[in-house]
N, C-alpha and C positions, 0 to 999 in steps of 0.2 A: 176517770184517765184511761186516754185508749191503750190492748192490751199486747204488752209484746209478744204471744207467743203467736207464732205461728209452723201453721201444723200443713199438709196436704190431708186430705179426704178419707184416704186411706189409712191418714193416721188417727184424725176423728172414729173413727170406723170400730180398730184395732182394740181405741179404747174407752169409746160406749161398751164395746160388749164383752172386753176382756178385764180392766181396770177398776181398782178396787178403789179411788176418789170418792168416787161415787155414796152420798148416803145413804144407804139401802139395804132393805133388806132380797135383793131379787141378785142373786146368787150369779155372778160375773164368768162366763167359759172359763174354762183350765187351759192351760197349751195346748194339750191333749185333742182338747173338744176345739179349738179355734185351728188347730190342723188338720179336724178332718175336713172343716167347711171350708179349707182352702182349698185343700185339695179337690172337693166338689164344685168348688168355680170356678178350676181348671179349668174341669172338664168345657165350660162354656162358652161361647164367645167375647164378653168379658167379660176378664177373668178381676176386674180392680174391689177391693172388698168393700168399697165408698157404694156399690151397690147394690149391698145390701138394706139399707136403711128404707128403703124402697119398697122391699116385698113383702110378699101374705104369706100367711104356712102355705098354702097350696103347692106358689111358688119355690121356694126351701127344698120343700122334703119333697112335692111330688116330682118336678123339673130337672133342683140339679140334685137331688138324690141326697139332702143332709138329712142324716139319723132326727127320726120325727122329733125326743125330747127335747135334741138343741137345735131344732128347731124354733120347738117354744120358747127354748131360753131367750135363743134373738129376737120374738119377738116383741117378747119379755120385756129385755133390755133396750127397745130401737124409740120405746118411750121414757125412755129416761132422760133423751135428748137434751132436754133444757137442766139437766140437771145436771149435766156432764158439763154445759158452756158457765152456769150458778161456778162449780166446782176450779174449770183451766178459770177463771176470776181470780178468783180465791187462792192460788199457785201464783197467778203472777203478781198477784200485791204481795207478795212472799217472795219474789221474786227466782222460782223453779221455773227453769224451765221444763221438756221434757222434749223429746227425740221418740221413734220408732219404729223398727224396723225395718218403714217402709221412706225412710230417711236418707237422708243421703248422707247428712251425717252423722249417723249410728253406728257403731263399731264394728270397723269391719271381723278384728278379731273374734268376737262372740259365736259368727257363722261357725264360727268351728263344733257350736255344743249343739249341734242343728236343735231334736226339738226339745233342748234343753236350753234356749237362749230365748231373755228374758228379750215380751216383745214389748217394753214398754220402757223407759228411761227417766227417771225423774233426777235433774242436777242441778247443780249451782258453782258456778265457773267457768275455767278454758277446757270446754269439754276438746281444746286441741293437744290435751294433752296427751290425747287419745292414742296421736296419730300416730305419735314416735313409739322404739320399742318401750315398752315397760316392763318392769320387774318387780314381782311380788316378794316380801319376807312374811312367814308364817310362822308361829311357834308357841309354848304355852301360854295361857291365859294367867296365870300364875308370875310374881316378880320369885326371881332367882336372876342369885346374886354373879353363880357360877357363869352367866352363860352375858352376861352385859357388855363382855369381854368382844366375845364370837360375832356375837352383833353388833355392835359397834366396826369390831373390822369388816363384816358386811358392809355395811351401809355407808363408811367409806371407801369402799369399792366399786358399789356405783356410783355414789355420788363422781369421782372421779373421773367417770365417763360424762357425768350429765345426764343420767336415764331417769326419769318421771320412777318415783317409788310407789310402787301402792301394796295400802293396805286395807284393813277388815274395819279400824276403826273402834278396834275392843281392848279391854282389860290385856297384861301381859307386855308379854312383843309387842306388840304392834303401835301400843301405849309409848313403850319408850322409842320405838323404831321415829314414832312420828315428832318428839321430840327431838332427838340429831335431824333430824332430817328437816324439819324446820326453823332451827335454831342456825344449821350450817346454810343457809337459801337458798336447800333444793326441791324439787320438785316436789308434791309429793299428791297424791290422785286414793282418796278415802271411800269403797265403796261401805257405805251402813247399810244397812236391813231395819233400824228402828229410831224412835226421836231424829232424823236429818236436820228437823227445825232448829233443835239444841244443840246442835253441832256445827249450822249454820251462824249461826247468835259465836258460838266457846271459837270461831276461827272465823268472822267475817272479814280482818284483816286479812289475815292469807291471801285469803279466796277474793276481797276487792281485788288484792296486789297481783293477782292474775299469776299467784306462786300456788296453791293446791283447787284441786276441782271432789266437788263431794256430790258422790251419786249413789242413786239406789236404784235401786227395783223393783221397788213397792212405794207406798203409801207414804210419800211423807208427816204425814202427821200418827204413823204408823207404833202402836210398843212392839216390843220383844214378841219374837212369834219366833220359833224351835226352827220349821217349815222354812221360815224365812232363809234364816240366820244357814239354815245346813246348806240351802240354794245358794245365797250371794257369793261362801265356798269355792262352788262350783263355776260361780262367775267371773268370781277373783283369779283362779286358773282360767277358764276364759280371754279374759283381755289382758294377761301377762304373757310374753313371748318364755320368757324362762320364773322360774320362782325357786328361789331361795327357803326350805325347811330348815329352820335353827335346830328346834331337836323336836323328838313325839319320841312316846313311850308306847309300845304294841296295847293295839285295844284302846286307845287314851282321850279318844274323840273327837271330834273335829278334824283336828292335824291330820289323826293318823289314819282315817277313815275318808278324809277328803282324799288326802295323797296317792292310801289304793287307790280309789277309781283315775288319780290318773294320771298313775303309770297305767293302770289297762284302756283306758280313751284316750291315754295321750294328749291331752289339753293342751299344755304346754311344758314341757324342760326341768326336771325332779331334780336341783343343784342341794345335796345332803350333806350339811357340815362333820365331814368324823375329828371333833373333836370331843378329847377324852372325858364324859359324864354319863352317869349313870343310868341316862335315858336308850331304853333298848331298840327302841324304835329307831332309829337310825342304821345303825346296824342293817338293820333288818329293811330297811327299802333299800338299800345300798344291793345287797343282794334280787332283791325282790329287778332290778333294774335301774334305779334313781345312779344320778350322776357322783358320785361323791369330788366333795370339794376340804381339799384342809385351812389347815394356818397356813403353810407355807404357797397354795396359790393367791390367796385372800393377801397375805406382804409381797405378793410379786409382782412384776410387772405385766404381766401378760393381761389383759382384755379379759370379760364374763365368758365373749364366745370365743377368743381362744382359748379358755378354760373348760371351759365346755369340749369346744373340740380333741383339747387333749384327753383329759380324762375320759370319753370317753370309749376313747382308743386302746384307753388305760384295760378300761372294764373284761375281767377274766369274762369267757365265751359262755359257763357252765352259769349263767344266771336262774334266778329262782324263777319260772314263770309266776306270776300273777296270777293264771287262774290254779295253777298247783295247787298253790298255798294251806297248807293245812288250815282247816273249820276252828280246829282251838287257840288261831290267835286272833278271832272273832269273842273267842269267851273271855268272861273273867277268869281268875285264877281261884 
């Protein structure tokens, strides 16, 4: 059967050299190493990454000036080209598509992540969902009945505007958001960091009906990995126009630390609920510059953009700067 995956030569090169889809002991280049290669390619007459495939180590190191250790990795990975084609056929047979930073359909919103952006994305579903405004929702990974009503109000607010909702496909808040969105025929984007194939089976109907997009920056066959999970949290910020933070504890883990990073790098606008709960991280994030969102805001006729505009203007001028945070907020009690 003819392979449906269509990629340009530069995409094939970045997949060959940096992806983890080829079963081999030869390590792929890291993002940092790949950007080093790109920098040196730009100094030549032809800066297309695909030209790397025909180069020897002398050309890579002595003429282009690529670091010798990186040049050796490039040469080693070049020999895996037949294995790459086989791996692409396997993904194609699973109905998994691929895009890279060198393709026109690559989500432009991820470019703001700069050196942290994923070079490759694997997906199943309607990638066009990412061409619209996307709002993500993050919160505790444990079920909390106290948070069910605020979560429902946030989801209802987003669905009223027919905006795709972005989740991470994990337990707790994400699981509840996913149930509400799909039950109400909303559009859902799920950025997963592991077990993509299992999720494809679970949401086969929604994917087929173009209601859902499943996307990953790592091998679709990959199991859980903490580094991949933390990177995924950053990619979610990159894909989002705005992000609702349902609840967080200071030093609570992924939700707290990603929110702190986001406040520093300003990947997306953080909207933090002012609900009266035991989650002490919400107030602290607002003090550091996150946009507060009240129950009245969620029940109002205001759009999300209008809430952002109104509440940004209401924030007090004396905001705690992220770089002035107490070190104790990163330590356990």
